[in-house]
N, C-alpha and C positions, 0 to 999 in steps of 0.2 A: 504494500500500500504506500502511496506517495505521502509526503509530508502534508500537502494540501488535503488529500483524502483523509488522513488521520485526524486532522483538526476539524474538518467538516463532519466526520463521523462522531467525534467527541461532542460537538454542538448538537447534533441530531439526537444522540443518546441522552445528553443532558436535558434537552427540551422534552424528551419523551419520559423523563424521570425514571429511566431504566438503569438501575444501579449495576446489574449484571452486564449489560451491554456497555455501559460506561467503563467499568473496570477492565473489560476485555481489550480496551484500547490503550492500556498502560503496561509498561514493562513491570516485572515483578518487584523491582527496586525503585520504582518511579518516585520522584520528589515533587511535591506540590507546595508552593509557597504563596500564602495570601497574608498580606500585612506582616504582623509579627509571628505568624504561625507557619511552621514547616511540618508537613506530613510526609512520611517516607514509607513506602511499601504498600502492597495491595491490601493487606489487612487494615492498616490505618486509613487508607483511602476509602475502604468500605464503610468505616465509621464516619468519615467526612461526608460522603455522598450517600446519606441515609434518609430514613423517613422524616427526621427532623427538618432536613433541608427541603425535601420535596413538599412538606406541609406549607412552606412559604411560597409555593407555586412559582418557582423561578423560571425565567425564560431569558435566553440570550439571543439577540439578533445581531448578525454580522454587519458591521459598517464597512470594514475593509480588512483584507488579508494579504500580507506580503510574505512570500515564501522564497527562501534561499537554501536550496539543498535540504539539509536536515533541521533547519530552523524556520520558525514562522512567527510573525508579529500580527496579532489580531486586535482590531479596534471593535469593541462590542457595546451594545446597549443592553443593559440588564434591567429586568423588571421582576420584582418579587413583593410579597406581602408580609409585612412585619407588624404583628399585633393589630391586624385588621386594616392597616393602611398600605396602599400600594405605593411602593418606592421605586424610583428609577435612578440608575447610575450609568455613567459612561465608564467603561473599564478597558484596560489594555492587558493582554495576556501574551507573554513571550514563551513559546514552546520550543523544546528540543525533542526531536523524534529520532528513534533508532529502529531500523528494520520495520518501519510502519507503525510503531507503537510510541506513545508519548513517554519520554524518559524523564522530562523535567518541565515544569511550568511555573512561571512567576506572574502573579496577578497584581495589577495596580488599579485601584478603584478611585475615581474622582472624589476628593475630599479625604477619604480614608479607606484602606482596603479591609479594615475590620468593621464588622456589623455590630 
């Protein structure tokens, strides 16, 4: 799978709220960084992408995607519901892909990457 396809599949799985499909797109030792939090490995990622997250009804819409071999930079619009209020953020995610799987990602959210 190409780097572009890996990122596009990640977004499709995320928007489907499908944890199994989402995890299938990561390497076993993948690193996910959001704000001050770093999550490493499939088991930890399963705890991150869980029912708590899906209860916020998150959605990511692609604004732009730049790909260079095994790296990608995505500008995304994020919508989610926090305590009954719909919140929207602009985020950027920088991906590293190995053999068609996400190996590392760093998320930057406008204002703060932490919720």
